[in-house]
Residue, then its C-alpha position, 0 to 999 in steps of 0.5 A: x057184646x056190651x059196647x063201651x061207653x067211652x073210647x080213647x082217641x089221639x087228638x092234635x093238640x098243637x101245630x108243629x114248627x119244624x119237627x113235631x114233638x109229643x106235646x103236639x098230641x093229646x090222649x082223650x076220652x070220647x063217647x062211643x057213638x052207636x051206629x045209625x042207619x047205614x053205619x057200623x061201629x068198628x073196634x080198631x085192631x091196627x092203625x097206620x102211621x104214614x109220612x103224609x100225615x106230617x103235612x096234615x098237621x099244618x094248616x095249609x091247603x093241600x090235596x087232603x084237608x089238614x087235621x083240626x086242633x082239638x079233634x082226633x087225627x085219622x088215617x088207615x086202620x083195620x078193625x072188627x065190626x062190633x055193631x051194625x045198622x048196615x045191610x052190607x057189613x055184619x058184626x064180626x066182619x074185619x074191615x079197612x077204613x080211614x078212622x084210625x088214631x082211636x079205639x072205636x070208630x063209628x062210620x058209614x059202611x060205604x066208607x069201609x071195605x071188608x078184608x079177609x083175615x085168612x088170606x093175608x095177615x091184617x097188617x098187609x092190608x095197611x102195607x104191601x097190599x094196601x095204600x103203600x103197596x099201591x103207591x109203589x105200583x103206581x109210581x113205578x108202573x104208571x108214573x115212571x113207566x119202568x121198562x125191562x132193562x132199566x136201572x132203578x134207584x129207590x130212596x128210602x128203600x127200606x120203608x113201607x113203599x120203598x121195600x115194595x118198589x125195589x122188588x117190583x122193579x126186579x120182578x118187572x125186569x130191571x137190570x139193576x136195582x139200587x136202594x138207599x137207607x139210613x142204617x147198616x142194618x137196613x142196608x143189609x135188609x135190602x141186600x140180603x132179604x129183598x134182593x137189591x143189587x146194591x144199597x148204601x147208607x146215605x149217612x156214610x158219605x154224600x149220596x151223589x158219590x155213593x150213587x155213582x159207585x152203585x150205578x157207574x153207568x147211570x140210572x133210568x128210573x128214580x123213585x123219590x121218597x126223600x127229595x133234597x140231596x137224593x133228588x139232586x144226586x139222582x138227576x145227576x146220575x140220570x141217563x138221557x130220557x130218564x124218568x123220576x116219580x116223585x112220591x114223597x120228600x120226607x127230608x123236607x117235611x120238618x124243615x123250617x128253611x127252604x132246601x137248597x137242593x136240587x141245584x141241577x134242574x137244568x139237567x132236566x132239559x139237557x138230558x130230556x128227563x121226565x119228573x112227575x109228582x103223584x098222589x096215589x088217590x088219583x090212580x084208583x083205576x090201577x087197584x084191581x090190577x095191582x091187587x091181582x099182580x102184587x097179591x099173587x107175588x106176595x102169596x108166591x113169596x116173590x115179594x117179601x116185606x117186614x113191619x115195625x109194630x108198636x103196641x098200644x094207642x097211647x104210643x101212637x104219637x111215638x110211633x109216628x115220630x119214630x117213623x119220621x126219624x126213620x126208626x122203622x124198617x118196612x111199614x110202621x103200625x100201631x097195634x091197638x087191640x087183639x082180635 
């Protein structure tokens, strides 16, 4: 095919204070770079927007480098190889890679992995079978060490990670699975489509009250995507020797003042609780097991999932901001082009 001379990309225009705004992003054109030795040129089809990207907008040291002002953002993407100088990837291959937020990406073939578009919808490789799914699996299985009979509570349960956590917990023998979400529609999704035993809208009443009603005998595992009042409520509801996997704290990502909660950390001592944060990139050893187990459950229809898809790279900033506001059910994706 004839390669385009230029490609649209989304750049970081300004670092936010508090909530990001559309003015933090700019759409720009950049030359399309032909692949060099060992490289491929990929035409992006789908890209992911994820909560961790909010932290990368700040110029602070973290587990992943910050986005650079005036440079394109990056993140998970699925695309089709259109030119190759690699022996391992050829034109027509569909690959998963880390240079989203642009129409075309030139990268080393070693940084792209081939996916099978006939085995699963492309979006699944950015969601239930991708990083969010592996995050759910890691947090529940290795960090929280969920056991048969546990009562499991998941915050942000209708999001990309949470929707997988709840179903995994049920398949792994949880006696009760409880989820929180931010709307009545999402609560219905958890109960009617995903099979949660109980779910509540955290906007309806204090989380601690709703969690107490949903789990009158307490909880054993808390998978934390939210932090703040959710974490405080979960600590209060924990049984002795409970386990907390801290995956995210989205309630605090845009805060300009320190959060007062949780105010009951002393219960970690008296209840002999375990609370551990984790980054999924540290647990690559689980990927093969995750792919085998979760892939089978997805194919068998035992794990269901949904996606919220926004069309057009130009709308990627709005998709990202909408995800931070909780406007998505399931994985938030941006469709850049059709295959």
